[in-house]
TILOKE-589781 format. One record per residue (C-alpha): chain; y, x, z; residue number from 1. Coordinates in steps of 0.1 Angstrom, whole numbers. Layout:
N
(pt A (Y X Z) NUM)
...
% end
This chain:
333
(pt A (-180 -184 -63) 1)
(pt A (-144 -177 -50) 2)
(pt A (-116 -166 -79) 3)
(pt A (-87 -147 -70) 4)
(pt A (-62 -129 -85) 5)
(pt A (-43 -94 -72) 6)
(pt A (-10 -83 -87) 7)
(pt A (-5 -45 -87) 8)
(pt A (-45 -41 -91) 9)
(pt A (-36 -8 -108) 10)
(pt A (-21 9 -69) 11)
(pt A (-41 20 -42) 12)
(pt A (-50 -10 -18) 13)
(pt A (-52 -32 -50) 14)
(pt A (-79 -13 -61) 15)
(pt A (-93 -7 -27) 16)
(pt A (-91 -49 -28) 17)
(pt A (-104 -54 -60) 18)
(pt A (-139 -38 -52) 19)
(pt A (-140 -54 -19) 20)
(pt A (-133 -88 -32) 21)
(pt A (-161 -81 -61) 22)
(pt A (-187 -66 -32) 23)
(pt A (-181 -105 -17) 24)
(pt A (-188 -125 -53) 25)
(pt A (-158 -128 -61) 26)
(pt A (-139 -133 -97) 27)
(pt A (-111 -110 -95) 28)
(pt A (-82 -110 -120) 29)
(pt A (-58 -82 -121) 30)
(pt A (-21 -81 -131) 31)
(pt A (-8 -54 -146) 32)
(pt A (20 -46 -165) 33)
(pt A (-1 -21 -185) 34)
(pt A (-35 -16 -196) 35)
(pt A (-38 18 -208) 36)
(pt A (-65 47 -193) 37)
(pt A (-36 64 -174) 38)
(pt A (-25 22 -154) 39)
(pt A (-65 19 -151) 40)
(pt A (-66 55 -135) 41)
(pt A (-79 38 -100) 42)
(pt A (-100 15 -108) 43)
(pt A (-121 35 -130) 44)
(pt A (-129 58 -101) 45)
(pt A (-139 29 -80) 46)
(pt A (-163 18 -107) 47)
(pt A (-147 -12 -110) 48)
(pt A (-129 -11 -145) 49)
(pt A (-149 -30 -160) 50)
(pt A (-156 -58 -143) 51)
(pt A (-124 -67 -134) 52)
(pt A (-97 -86 -156) 53)
(pt A (-67 -76 -167) 54)
(pt A (-42 -95 -177) 55)
(pt A (-1 -81 -188) 56)
(pt A (24 -103 -168) 57)
(pt A (57 -99 -167) 58)
(pt A (64 -107 -127) 59)
(pt A (101 -114 -134) 60)
(pt A (94 -139 -157) 61)
(pt A (85 -175 -141) 62)
(pt A (73 -192 -169) 63)
(pt A (51 -157 -175) 64)
(pt A (33 -163 -142) 65)
(pt A (30 -200 -146) 66)
(pt A (7 -197 -175) 67)
(pt A (-13 -170 -156) 68)
(pt A (-22 -192 -128) 69)
(pt A (-26 -223 -147) 70)
(pt A (-49 -212 -168) 71)
(pt A (-68 -187 -147) 72)
(pt A (-71 -209 -111) 73)
(pt A (-71 -184 -83) 74)
(pt A (-78 -197 -51) 75)
(pt A (-61 -168 -35) 76)
(pt A (-33 -146 -46) 77)
(pt A (-27 -108 -36) 78)
(pt A (6 -101 -41) 79)
(pt A (6 -61 -37) 80)
(pt A (30 -54 -70) 81)
(pt A (58 -36 -60) 82)
(pt A (85 -8 -66) 83)
(pt A (67 9 -34) 84)
(pt A (86 45 -34) 85)
(pt A (112 42 0) 86)
(pt A (126 81 -20) 87)
(pt A (132 61 -57) 88)
(pt A (146 29 -40) 89)
(pt A (179 51 -30) 90)
(pt A (181 64 -61) 91)
(pt A (173 32 -80) 92)
(pt A (185 1 -51) 93)
(pt A (190 -25 -77) 94)
(pt A (159 -24 -99) 95)
(pt A (138 -23 -66) 96)
(pt A (157 -52 -46) 97)
(pt A (151 -70 -82) 98)
(pt A (117 -67 -88) 99)
(pt A (102 -65 -48) 100)
(pt A (128 -99 -45) 101)
(pt A (120 -122 -78) 102)
(pt A (88 -115 -82) 103)
(pt A (79 -129 -51) 104)
(pt A (100 -156 -53) 105)
(pt A (88 -164 -93) 106)
(pt A (49 -160 -74) 107)
(pt A (53 -189 -43) 108)
(pt A (73 -212 -65) 109)
(pt A (48 -212 -94) 110)
(pt A (20 -222 -65) 111)
(pt A (45 -247 -54) 112)
(pt A (46 -263 -84) 113)
(pt A (12 -255 -103) 114)
(pt A (-14 -258 -73) 115)
(pt A (-2 -257 -36) 116)
(pt A (-36 -252 -24) 117)
(pt A (-36 -215 -34) 118)
(pt A (-36 -192 -7) 119)
(pt A (-11 -165 -9) 120)
(pt A (-11 -128 5) 121)
(pt A (20 -112 9) 122)
(pt A (23 -78 11) 123)
(pt A (46 -64 41) 124)
(pt A (59 -32 52) 125)
(pt A (62 -17 83) 126)
(pt A (96 2 66) 127)
(pt A (113 -34 74) 128)
(pt A (117 -30 109) 129)
(pt A (137 -1 102) 130)
(pt A (161 17 137) 131)
(pt A (135 11 163) 132)
(pt A (141 29 199) 133)
(pt A (117 44 211) 134)
(pt A (116 27 241) 135)
(pt A (110 -4 223) 136)
(pt A (76 8 205) 137)
(pt A (51 4 198) 138)
(pt A (67 -28 174) 139)
(pt A (47 -56 171) 140)
(pt A (53 -89 150) 141)
(pt A (82 -106 167) 142)
(pt A (100 -75 162) 143)
(pt A (140 -80 148) 144)
(pt A (140 -64 113) 145)
(pt A (167 -40 110) 146)
(pt A (157 -19 77) 147)
(pt A (173 12 68) 148)
(pt A (164 11 33) 149)
(pt A (168 -5 -6) 150)
(pt A (129 -7 -7) 151)
(pt A (131 -18 35) 152)
(pt A (157 -43 29) 153)
(pt A (139 -58 -5) 154)
(pt A (104 -58 12) 155)
(pt A (121 -82 47) 156)
(pt A (137 -104 18) 157)
(pt A (101 -110 6) 158)
(pt A (86 -117 36) 159)
(pt A (111 -135 46) 160)
(pt A (106 -154 16) 161)
(pt A (71 -163 20) 162)
(pt A (71 -172 56) 163)
(pt A (100 -198 44) 164)
(pt A (71 -213 17) 165)
(pt A (53 -216 45) 166)
(pt A (74 -236 68) 167)
(pt A (94 -256 41) 168)
(pt A (65 -266 19) 169)
(pt A (43 -260 38) 170)
(pt A (15 -236 16) 171)
(pt A (-11 -216 32) 172)
(pt A (16 -177 29) 173)
(pt A (6 -151 50) 174)
(pt A (22 -119 57) 175)
(pt A (6 -84 61) 176)
(pt A (26 -60 77) 177)
(pt A (13 -28 71) 178)
(pt A (22 5 85) 179)
(pt A (14 38 65) 180)
(pt A (-23 40 48) 181)
(pt A (-35 66 31) 182)
(pt A (-66 75 8) 183)
(pt A (-69 95 -26) 184)
(pt A (-57 67 -47) 185)
(pt A (-21 70 -29) 186)
(pt A (8 77 -54) 187)
(pt A (14 110 -61) 188)
(pt A (50 101 -54) 189)
(pt A (45 94 -19) 190)
(pt A (43 128 6) 191)
(pt A (11 123 19) 192)
(pt A (-8 125 -17) 193)
(pt A (19 157 -20) 194)
(pt A (2 177 6) 195)
(pt A (-38 165 -1) 196)
(pt A (-38 169 -33) 197)
(pt A (-18 205 -36) 198)
(pt A (-36 221 -5) 199)
(pt A (-70 212 -21) 200)
(pt A (-53 233 -54) 201)
(pt A (-41 255 -35) 202)
(pt A (-76 263 -21) 203)
(pt A (-92 260 -56) 204)
(pt A (-65 287 -66) 205)
(pt A (-51 264 -87) 206)
(pt A (-15 261 -71) 207)
(pt A (7 289 -47) 208)
(pt A (28 269 -26) 209)
(pt A (38 234 -16) 210)
(pt A (75 222 -9) 211)
(pt A (82 199 17) 212)
(pt A (115 183 35) 213)
(pt A (117 166 70) 214)
(pt A (87 174 83) 215)
(pt A (102 161 121) 216)
(pt A (98 126 111) 217)
(pt A (65 106 136) 218)
(pt A (46 79 113) 219)
(pt A (12 55 122) 220)
(pt A (-15 68 97) 221)
(pt A (-40 47 87) 222)
(pt A (-72 46 60) 223)
(pt A (-63 23 32) 224)
(pt A (-100 11 24) 225)
(pt A (-98 -3 61) 226)
(pt A (-66 -17 57) 227)
(pt A (-73 -37 30) 228)
(pt A (-104 -62 48) 229)
(pt A (-72 -73 69) 230)
(pt A (-58 -87 41) 231)
(pt A (-88 -107 32) 232)
(pt A (-93 -118 65) 233)
(pt A (-56 -131 69) 234)
(pt A (-67 -156 34) 235)
(pt A (-99 -165 58) 236)
(pt A (-80 -178 88) 237)
(pt A (-79 -222 95) 238)
(pt A (-41 -215 97) 239)
(pt A (-17 -192 80) 240)
(pt A (3 -167 100) 241)
(pt A (17 -130 100) 242)
(pt A (3 -96 113) 243)
(pt A (6 -62 123) 244)
(pt A (-20 -37 107) 245)
(pt A (-16 -3 118) 246)
(pt A (-38 23 137) 247)
(pt A (-13 21 168) 248)
(pt A (-6 61 169) 249)
(pt A (26 82 156) 250)
(pt A (18 116 143) 251)
(pt A (45 140 127) 252)
(pt A (42 149 91) 253)
(pt A (40 185 105) 254)
(pt A (13 178 122) 255)
(pt A (-2 159 92) 256)
(pt A (1 186 71) 257)
(pt A (-11 217 95) 258)
(pt A (-46 192 100) 259)
(pt A (-49 193 64) 260)
(pt A (-43 231 62) 261)
(pt A (-71 238 91) 262)
(pt A (-91 218 78) 263)
(pt A (-93 243 46) 264)
(pt A (-91 272 64) 265)
(pt A (-56 278 53) 266)
(pt A (-22 290 71) 267)
(pt A (3 264 67) 268)
(pt A (34 286 75) 269)
(pt A (25 306 42) 270)
(pt A (18 281 15) 271)
(pt A (45 258 30) 272)
(pt A (83 258 23) 273)
(pt A (112 233 33) 274)
(pt A (132 222 3) 275)
(pt A (166 202 18) 276)
(pt A (171 184 -13) 277)
(pt A (137 165 -4) 278)
(pt A (154 151 28) 279)
(pt A (164 110 22) 280)
(pt A (198 99 32) 281)
(pt A (186 79 60) 282)
(pt A (158 86 79) 283)
(pt A (129 70 111) 284)
(pt A (126 94 133) 285)
(pt A (98 77 151) 286)
(pt A (78 45 144) 287)
(pt A (43 29 152) 288)
(pt A (27 -4 160) 289)
(pt A (8 -26 182) 290)
(pt A (-25 -42 162) 291)
(pt A (-42 -60 190) 292)
(pt A (-29 -97 173) 293)
(pt A (-49 -84 138) 294)
(pt A (-79 -71 162) 295)
(pt A (-78 -101 187) 296)
(pt A (-72 -135 162) 297)
(pt A (-88 -117 129) 298)
(pt A (-120 -96 144) 299)
(pt A (-104 -67 125) 300)
(pt A (-121 -27 134) 301)
(pt A (-102 -3 127) 302)
(pt A (-108 26 156) 303)
(pt A (-106 59 131) 304)
(pt A (-86 83 154) 305)
(pt A (-60 106 136) 306)
(pt A (-85 140 134) 307)
(pt A (-111 114 119) 308)
(pt A (-83 105 95) 309)
(pt A (-73 136 81) 310)
(pt A (-111 153 79) 311)
(pt A (-120 123 56) 312)
(pt A (-87 126 38) 313)
(pt A (-95 164 29) 314)
(pt A (-131 154 21) 315)
(pt A (-121 127 -5) 316)
(pt A (-93 140 -21) 317)
(pt A (-120 176 -25) 318)
(pt A (-140 153 -44) 319)
(pt A (-110 138 -60) 320)
(pt A (-95 168 -76) 321)
(pt A (-131 174 -86) 322)
(pt A (-133 142 -108) 323)
(pt A (-100 149 -124) 324)
(pt A (-116 184 -134) 325)
(pt A (-141 169 -149) 326)
(pt A (-124 143 -166) 327)
(pt A (-100 167 -181) 328)
(pt A (-132 191 -190) 329)
(pt A (-147 159 -210) 330)
(pt A (-114 150 -233) 331)
(pt A (-117 185 -247) 332)
(pt A (-152 182 -258) 333)
% end
């Protein structure tokens, strides 16, 4: 039985990855900053909160990480913990840079010192590519990085640290460069979750409108439960490498929103209002990727079209909102 340690296990990707690995009979240890009911909400929703072992760890403390690795002896470590909001990174650049870079370096150094045989997955991001000319799209694993946000900069640095430990010390380290991937477990600070959750609640008569910023950005959207499968596949290969994980299509945020509202038989223009205060200081206009390497070398299968993605996300969000409402009712009795 393999043993995996997942940092950021309470987030969207961490929760889905935990469920995937448990299904493959792994023992799963989750690193978290706290174990309150609100923090393990995603694990509870997926029904895995009672079958994972949670440990509180300060990822900025190397000695703390070393003790956890020595005690649990994982075969694989998936580093998903991060300050992952692009918008928040402009408001808190130093904190974003410090956590996302130092936590990754600490994990890799702990592996190098304690057990170099551990296989390590680093959650890299499409935000690392930054300003890519539209004529050069789609991006692949060989593109030059030019991040345009503190978040993107932090992820690019952590990415190259991971590559360096592979090349300098011979560790089995891989980077999954994931483009936007959505689900009901997406954090509330992400605009896609805001659109889905608000639209469903408008349809239920619980909310009146939706405030959005720049709708003219184009992104490569995918389904998170399918993307975590690629993470696992990367650590099962004979040799380590880096992979772009994406859908290969670009669609605007406006199209995303309109299709969600159409699915719920709501008029987008009636309920959506633009708030320019929600615009970012610097924004990528369009970006999408090439997933051919992941499909060919990993055998990763992803064929969900944009309309199928929207339909699934809306259906999932309806179930999630109903679950949330039932949770609130149960607290009252």
